[in-house]
KOLLUMPA-36533 format. One record per residue (C-alpha): x, y, z; residue in three letters. Coordinates in Angstrom, 3 decimals, padded with zeros to 6 digits. Example, Ala and Ser with C-alpha at 12.3 -4.5 7.8 and 13.67 -1.06 7.14 Angstrom:
% residues 2
        x        y        z res
  012.300 -004.500  007.800 ALA
  013.670 -001.060  007.140 SER
END
This chain:
% residues 429
        x        y        z res
 -114.987  006.317  118.141 UNK
 -114.433  006.063  114.378 UNK
 -117.608  007.800  113.196 UNK
 -115.795  011.131  112.826 UNK
 -113.813  009.659  109.964 UNK
 -117.050  009.613  107.973 UNK
 -116.961  013.407  108.038 UNK
 -113.214  013.718  107.534 UNK
 -113.466  011.633  104.395 UNK
 -116.191  013.903  103.037 UNK
 -113.502  016.586  103.023 UNK
 -110.740  014.438  101.544 UNK
 -112.967  012.798  098.931 UNK
 -114.310  016.120  097.663 UNK
 -110.752  017.427  097.544 UNK
 -109.347  014.394  095.728 UNK
 -112.136  014.106  093.157 UNK
 -112.679  017.798  092.382 UNK
 -109.618  019.961  093.025 UNK
 -107.913  019.141  089.707 UNK
 -111.251  019.824  088.001 UNK
 -111.443  023.214  089.733 UNK
 -107.825  024.007  088.837 UNK
 -108.366  023.134  085.169 UNK
 -111.607  025.084  085.081 UNK
 -109.755  028.146  086.398 UNK
 -107.113  027.848  083.683 UNK
 -104.409  025.428  084.919 UNK
 -102.528  023.399  082.290 UNK
 -101.995  019.636  082.669 UNK
 -098.296  019.940  083.446 UNK
 -099.119  022.498  086.176 UNK
 -101.575  020.324  088.090 UNK
 -098.990  018.432  090.131 UNK
 -097.132  021.528  091.311 UNK
 -100.429  023.273  092.166 UNK
 -101.282  020.321  094.400 UNK
 -098.008  020.853  096.285 UNK
 -099.853  022.880  098.926 UNK
 -101.553  019.755  100.252 UNK
 -098.506  017.609  101.143 UNK
 -096.433  020.580  102.322 UNK
 -099.251  021.448  104.700 UNK
 -099.293  017.874  105.966 UNK
 -095.541  017.888  106.424 UNK
 -095.807  020.882  108.755 UNK
 -099.124  020.272  110.485 UNK
 -099.192  016.523  111.154 UNK
 -096.077  016.211  113.353 UNK
 -096.945  019.317  115.357 UNK
 -100.501  018.121  115.967 UNK
 -099.337  014.588  116.772 UNK
 -096.721  015.862  119.199 UNK
 -099.036  018.222  121.064 UNK
 -102.022  015.896  121.101 UNK
 -099.802  013.531  123.120 UNK
 -099.297  016.389  125.596 UNK
 -102.866  017.625  125.856 UNK
 -105.391  016.755  128.532 UNK
 -108.637  018.413  129.541 UNK
 -110.985  016.977  132.142 UNK
 -113.991  017.365  129.825 UNK
 -112.550  017.296  126.288 UNK
 -109.785  014.753  126.774 UNK
 -106.597  014.337  124.813 UNK
 -107.363  014.077  121.096 UNK
 -110.893  015.460  120.898 UNK
 -109.975  019.179  121.143 UNK
 -108.032  018.745  117.908 UNK
 -110.958  016.922  116.282 UNK
 -113.225  019.882  117.061 UNK
 -110.831  022.647  115.964 UNK
 -110.099  020.841  112.706 UNK
 -113.815  020.333  112.039 UNK
 -114.619  024.024  112.399 UNK
 -111.770  025.153  110.131 UNK
 -112.375  022.428  107.536 UNK
 -116.061  023.325  107.282 UNK
 -115.149  026.943  106.557 UNK
 -112.617  025.827  103.917 UNK
 -115.111  023.500  102.224 UNK
 -117.603  026.357  101.879 UNK
 -114.973  028.704  100.434 UNK
 -113.180  026.348  098.014 UNK
 -115.848  026.092  095.239 UNK
 -116.313  029.869  095.303 UNK
 -112.752  030.488  094.125 UNK
 -112.770  032.885  091.206 UNK
 -109.084  032.750  090.222 UNK
 -106.468  030.006  090.293 UNK
 -104.346  031.422  093.107 UNK
 -107.427  031.619  095.340 UNK
 -108.191  027.926  094.714 UNK
 -104.604  027.002  095.612 UNK
 -104.867  029.019  098.834 UNK
 -108.145  027.292  099.701 UNK
 -106.534  023.890  099.086 UNK
 -103.846  024.876  101.585 UNK
 -106.422  025.904  104.191 UNK
 -108.604  022.872  103.576 UNK
 -105.754  020.362  103.792 UNK
 -104.333  021.954  106.952 UNK
 -107.757  021.856  108.615 UNK
 -108.398  018.227  107.675 UNK
 -104.971  017.233  108.980 UNK
 -105.699  018.858  112.352 UNK
 -108.629  016.475  112.754 UNK
 -107.213  013.401  111.066 UNK
 -103.802  013.004  112.698 UNK
 -105.144  012.556  116.262 UNK
 -107.770  010.090  114.972 UNK
 -104.970  007.665  114.049 UNK
 -103.509  007.845  117.545 UNK
 -107.038  007.604  119.013 UNK
 -107.329  003.917  118.094 UNK
 -103.939  003.185  119.642 UNK
 -104.977  005.041  122.806 UNK
 -108.316  003.350  123.275 UNK
 -107.860 -000.240  122.116 UNK
 -105.594 -003.089  123.223 UNK
 -103.180 -004.468  120.642 UNK
 -105.334 -007.484  119.762 UNK
 -108.234 -005.182  118.765 UNK
 -106.294 -002.589  116.776 UNK
 -106.490 -004.346  113.405 UNK
 -110.276 -004.368  113.806 UNK
 -110.200 -000.776  115.049 UNK
 -108.343  000.506  112.003 UNK
 -110.595 -001.622  109.793 UNK
 -113.590  000.177  111.322 UNK
 -111.957  003.507  110.488 UNK
 -111.493  002.242  106.922 UNK
 -115.177  001.357  106.780 UNK
 -116.301  004.860  107.746 UNK
 -113.704  006.374  105.425 UNK
 -115.136  004.298  102.601 UNK
 -118.750  005.184  103.313 UNK
 -117.995  008.900  103.594 UNK
 -115.958  008.908  100.411 UNK
 -118.593  007.005  098.420 UNK
 -121.228  009.620  099.176 UNK
 -118.930  012.632  098.832 UNK
 -117.321  011.493  095.572 UNK
 -120.706  010.870  093.955 UNK
 -122.296  014.166  095.048 UNK
 -121.655  016.187  091.826 UNK
 -123.097  013.319  089.754 UNK
 -126.079  013.018  092.114 UNK
 -126.844  016.733  092.044 UNK
 -126.640  016.787  088.241 UNK
 -128.524  013.600  087.384 UNK
 -130.985  013.279  090.259 UNK
 -131.794  016.893  091.098 UNK
 -131.129  018.663  087.798 UNK
 -128.507  021.041  089.212 UNK
 -126.407  022.672  086.485 UNK
 -123.193  020.812  085.631 UNK
 -121.727  023.539  083.405 UNK
 -121.032  027.102  084.500 UNK
 -120.747  030.116  082.254 UNK
 -117.438  031.905  081.716 UNK
 -115.291  029.091  083.083 UNK
 -116.772  029.214  086.562 UNK
 -117.293  026.367  089.016 UNK
 -120.543  024.464  088.286 UNK
 -123.349  024.630  090.830 UNK
 -123.250  020.836  091.183 UNK
 -119.702  021.110  092.552 UNK
 -120.566  024.051  094.806 UNK
 -123.497  022.275  096.450 UNK
 -121.376  019.145  096.890 UNK
 -118.840  021.120  098.912 UNK
 -121.557  022.779  100.988 UNK
 -123.088  019.415  101.914 UNK
 -119.589  018.077  102.580 UNK
 -118.816  020.886  104.988 UNK
 -121.973  020.257  106.993 UNK
 -121.387  016.488  107.065 UNK
 -117.775  016.982  108.155 UNK
 -118.734  019.138  111.121 UNK
 -121.633  016.982  112.332 UNK
 -119.820  013.635  112.075 UNK
 -116.646  014.789  113.809 UNK
 -118.571  016.538  116.568 UNK
 -120.564  013.341  117.155 UNK
 -117.288  011.582  118.016 UNK
 -116.193  014.533  120.161 UNK
 -119.426  014.482  122.182 UNK
 -120.055  010.742  122.372 UNK
 -116.625  009.341  123.285 UNK
 -114.578  009.456  126.450 UNK
 -110.800  009.121  126.709 UNK
 -108.510  007.503  129.231 UNK
 -106.324  010.048  131.047 UNK
 -102.589  009.428  130.450 UNK
 -100.545  008.743  133.581 UNK
 -097.731  011.145  132.752 UNK
 -099.667  014.055  131.280 UNK
 -098.485  016.642  133.842 UNK
 -094.850  015.915  133.108 UNK
 -095.532  016.043  129.387 UNK
 -097.409  019.353  129.658 UNK
 -094.487  020.826  131.604 UNK
 -092.083  019.605  128.945 UNK
 -094.348  021.052  126.264 UNK
 -094.373  024.496  127.939 UNK
 -090.597  024.512  128.244 UNK
 -089.822  023.558  124.657 UNK
 -091.986  025.976  122.672 UNK
 -094.403  025.815  119.749 UNK
 -092.245  024.211  117.085 UNK
 -090.705  021.510  119.255 UNK
 -093.108  018.976  117.775 UNK
 -091.909  019.689  114.264 UNK
 -088.217  019.661  115.234 UNK
 -088.477  016.509  117.327 UNK
 -090.505  014.748  114.657 UNK
 -087.806  015.371  112.064 UNK
 -085.285  014.029  114.562 UNK
 -087.572  011.052  115.057 UNK
 -086.915  009.953  111.476 UNK
 -083.408  008.973  112.603 UNK
 -084.567  006.970  115.627 UNK
 -087.455  004.986  114.157 UNK
 -087.862  001.350  115.204 UNK
 -086.931 -001.228  112.587 UNK
 -090.465 -002.130  111.535 UNK
 -091.311  001.534  111.090 UNK
 -088.311  002.031  108.789 UNK
 -089.376 -000.937  106.678 UNK
 -092.963  000.294  106.478 UNK
 -091.715  003.743  105.474 UNK
 -090.534  002.383  102.105 UNK
 -093.894  000.706  101.535 UNK
 -095.713  003.913  102.440 UNK
 -093.572  006.019  100.123 UNK
 -094.484  004.134  096.954 UNK
 -098.099  003.535  098.049 UNK
 -098.775  007.241  098.516 UNK
 -096.805  008.253  095.428 UNK
 -099.253  006.085  093.469 UNK
 -102.278  007.541  095.242 UNK
 -101.187  011.112  094.652 UNK
 -100.601  010.416  090.949 UNK
 -104.132  009.040  090.789 UNK
 -105.761  011.922  092.660 UNK
 -104.010  014.589  090.601 UNK
 -104.392  013.093  087.138 UNK
 -107.476  010.855  087.014 UNK
 -109.822  013.671  085.949 UNK
 -107.453  014.843  083.230 UNK
 -106.656  011.268  082.133 UNK
 -110.260  010.094  081.970 UNK
 -111.628  013.194  080.220 UNK
 -108.867  013.153  077.593 UNK
 -108.116  009.421  077.211 UNK
 -111.624  007.974  077.588 UNK
 -113.958  010.900  076.766 UNK
 -111.646  012.494  074.204 UNK
 -111.836  016.132  075.318 UNK
 -109.783  018.690  077.227 UNK
 -112.270  021.555  076.854 UNK
 -113.207  022.288  080.478 UNK
 -116.205  024.382  079.415 UNK
 -117.746  021.536  077.402 UNK
 -120.588  019.334  078.571 UNK
 -118.563  016.225  077.655 UNK
 -115.631  017.246  079.890 UNK
 -117.919  017.861  082.849 UNK
 -119.712  014.572  082.209 UNK
 -116.334  012.838  082.354 UNK
 -115.341  014.750  085.485 UNK
 -118.589  013.671  087.165 UNK
 -117.865  010.077  086.159 UNK
 -114.485  010.335  087.863 UNK
 -116.443  011.102  091.030 UNK
 -118.417  007.895  090.517 UNK
 -115.159  005.974  089.961 UNK
 -113.797  007.355  093.203 UNK
 -117.063  006.458  094.930 UNK
 -116.704  002.885  093.682 UNK
 -113.154  002.414  094.922 UNK
 -114.114  003.855  098.293 UNK
 -117.191  001.653  098.461 UNK
 -115.066 -001.403  097.733 UNK
 -112.680 -000.241  100.472 UNK
 -115.547 -000.030  102.970 UNK
 -116.528 -003.628  102.236 UNK
 -113.008 -005.038  102.039 UNK
 -112.072 -003.321  105.314 UNK
 -113.841 -006.101  107.225 UNK
 -112.341 -008.895  105.128 UNK
 -108.736 -007.799  105.528 UNK
 -108.441 -008.725  109.245 UNK
 -109.769 -012.218  108.420 UNK
 -107.237 -012.622  105.618 UNK
 -104.462 -011.190  107.803 UNK
 -105.051 -013.877  110.420 UNK
 -104.519 -016.515  107.746 UNK
 -101.595 -015.201  105.722 UNK
 -100.187 -012.382  107.952 UNK
 -100.698 -008.620  107.795 UNK
 -097.712 -007.947  105.538 UNK
 -098.757 -010.548  102.929 UNK
 -102.316 -009.197  103.012 UNK
 -100.922 -005.729  102.326 UNK
 -098.770 -007.082  099.467 UNK
 -101.756 -008.691  097.743 UNK
 -103.918 -005.584  098.188 UNK
 -101.297 -003.191  096.802 UNK
 -100.725 -005.367  093.741 UNK
 -104.489 -005.326  093.116 UNK
 -104.322 -001.537  093.171 UNK
 -101.404 -001.515  090.748 UNK
 -103.209 -003.729  088.255 UNK
 -106.307 -001.557  088.576 UNK
 -104.476  001.659  087.695 UNK
 -102.508  000.034  084.862 UNK
 -105.727 -001.286  083.310 UNK
 -107.087  002.262  082.823 UNK
 -104.622  002.687  079.933 UNK
 -106.419 -000.054  077.985 UNK
 -109.973  001.144  078.666 UNK
 -112.144  003.094  076.219 UNK
 -115.576  002.347  077.715 UNK
 -116.265  004.545  080.786 UNK
 -118.202  001.726  082.459 UNK
 -115.112 -000.469  082.531 UNK
 -113.360  002.139  084.659 UNK
 -115.525  000.901  087.522 UNK
 -113.908 -002.527  087.210 UNK
 -110.454 -000.941  087.403 UNK
 -111.486  000.864  090.560 UNK
 -112.187 -002.446  092.327 UNK
 -108.449 -003.116  092.507 UNK
 -107.770  000.424  093.689 UNK
 -110.411  000.038  096.400 UNK
 -108.769 -003.129  097.735 UNK
 -105.433 -001.319  097.928 UNK
 -106.999  001.732  099.597 UNK
 -108.672 -000.360  102.295 UNK
 -105.351 -001.977  103.152 UNK
 -103.390  001.305  103.073 UNK
 -105.798  002.763  105.624 UNK
 -105.475 -000.118  108.061 UNK
 -102.621 -002.623  107.688 UNK
 -099.606 -000.280  108.063 UNK
 -101.153  001.335  111.146 UNK
 -102.050 -002.013  112.701 UNK
 -098.467 -003.220  112.198 UNK
 -097.014  000.043  113.451 UNK
 -099.174  000.544  116.541 UNK
 -098.173 -002.876  117.878 UNK
 -094.560 -001.751  118.361 UNK
 -095.080  001.810  119.628 UNK
 -095.134  002.955  123.275 UNK
 -098.511  004.330  124.348 UNK
 -097.152  007.678  125.557 UNK
 -095.644  008.449  122.134 UNK
 -098.376  007.090  119.883 UNK
 -099.324  010.499  118.450 UNK
 -095.685  011.534  118.093 UNK
 -094.670  008.478  116.094 UNK
 -097.841  008.562  114.021 UNK
 -096.769  012.109  113.106 UNK
 -093.293  010.897  112.167 UNK
 -094.804  008.036  110.167 UNK
 -096.954  010.499  108.237 UNK
 -093.793  012.043  106.808 UNK
 -093.811  009.004  104.551 UNK
 -097.261  009.949  103.357 UNK
 -096.495  013.589  102.622 UNK
 -092.905  013.225  101.316 UNK
 -093.947  010.983  098.385 UNK
 -096.739  013.443  097.632 UNK
 -094.221  016.285  097.522 UNK
 -091.977  014.199  095.243 UNK
 -094.951  013.374  093.011 UNK
 -095.995  017.027  092.877 UNK
 -092.442  018.043  092.037 UNK
 -091.641  015.557  089.275 UNK
 -094.795  014.187  087.665 UNK
 -095.583  017.333  085.694 UNK
 -091.965  017.559  084.506 UNK
 -091.901  013.891  083.482 UNK
 -095.168  014.149  081.569 UNK
 -094.189  017.328  079.754 UNK
 -090.580  016.357  078.997 UNK
 -090.797  012.647  078.208 UNK
 -094.442  011.612  077.742 UNK
 -095.966  014.279  075.530 UNK
 -097.972  015.796  078.395 UNK
 -100.408  012.863  078.198 UNK
 -102.092  012.425  081.560 UNK
 -102.865  008.704  081.268 UNK
 -099.165  007.931  081.685 UNK
 -099.289  009.363  085.211 UNK
 -101.748  006.587  086.098 UNK
 -099.411  004.021  084.530 UNK
 -096.574  005.335  086.709 UNK
 -098.909  005.123  089.695 UNK
 -099.760  001.495  088.919 UNK
 -096.097  000.536  088.773 UNK
 -095.500  002.348  092.059 UNK
 -098.316  000.391  093.743 UNK
 -096.799 -002.933  092.689 UNK
 -093.344 -001.889  093.873 UNK
 -094.845 -000.926  097.253 UNK
 -096.433 -004.366  097.455 UNK
 -093.155 -006.149  096.805 UNK
 -091.464 -004.068  099.503 UNK
 -093.861 -005.598  102.042 UNK
 -091.636 -008.673  101.880 UNK
 -088.940 -006.841  103.863 UNK
 -091.297 -005.841  106.712 UNK
 -090.952 -007.555  110.102 UNK
 -094.470 -007.536  111.519 UNK
 -094.059 -007.823  115.287 UNK
 -097.049 -008.195  117.575 UNK
 -095.250 -007.548  120.854 UNK
 -094.889 -003.925  121.911 UNK
 -091.709 -004.670  123.874 UNK
 -089.894 -005.027  120.576 UNK
 -089.778 -001.237  120.375 UNK
 -087.731 -000.995  123.539 UNK
 -085.362 -003.675  122.341 UNK
 -084.831 -001.920  119.024 UNK
 -084.392  001.504  120.619 UNK
 -081.592  000.458  122.982 UNK
END
């Protein structure tokens, strides 16, 4: 049921570790990186609620409820992953980021609701932990691919005339194939339970039109259950930190640790490859920690587990400022990996326990606003802050991200983690 996330994370990991590298290679300046990444969260803001809304209202006797969206997203994402590293100008790379992120979101959003559909409440923490495990494994392999191609197979790591290196191109090709095969394995090998009210929902869907999901999801922000509102604040600062890390780690590590900003140099590309290894490490840690978090949650509660994990991530990002040896970056990534494992599981486990089954996809779409909104905010202000107040030095973006992680952890203290689904009805009256 969760194996498809292995493929989805191939797409996300390649995007997160390499898009800033591609942008810089094609001529983007450091203060432009954040705004160029804006395509990704804006795409999520539009796509996720629509997909969540309509996946609730879909049923096919053979393909089920969520699996048609898995398959469509896999096909489109594979195409995008093949096209992205062949961008020849900056605007083309930005357009490919838009296509790639939209395609990944079509697959990913229903996967979150899939666990809520298929598992009883007492198994959902383990279910989301299993998703985190496959996310971690996929991201470890995908993040390390440019390094592997360069150092194990002798593929060129530097391209002439500011082009994309062959090591990056082949990484995206392998990622596209892995994405398609892993997601289609889940599509073929799983069966779904038919919803009781699907005919009524399909009729409602036909009457309301294509953009009803988007409109109703925005309205849903104002009718969220209490726990969801509290988790929204935690999500905001968690994903602000993550987006700062994904946008600026390549620039920060190559300039702060490797001492170069020349994208055509061998040293820059060596540093960029090492960022891939760093991302592989934090995802590998997440895959391992994913199975420890449910054990810890049973002892100290899910919200306190999430607090501890997010603070580990904050300390990890802050420590990068003090590092000059590239090998020590791997130690910093341990804290980030702990936070990432928790971000992928604990909020969803807490949330799914208070949501009605027939609106699981809808509310997961609403909840994802608090993933994409902080990314839009980060894309809109980080470049301005760096250029205006911090001398356009990328390492300070990671410092800001570390502080944001810790703030997100402290906000876990306000979360009421309810295990009884009836609480939703009580809060909605």
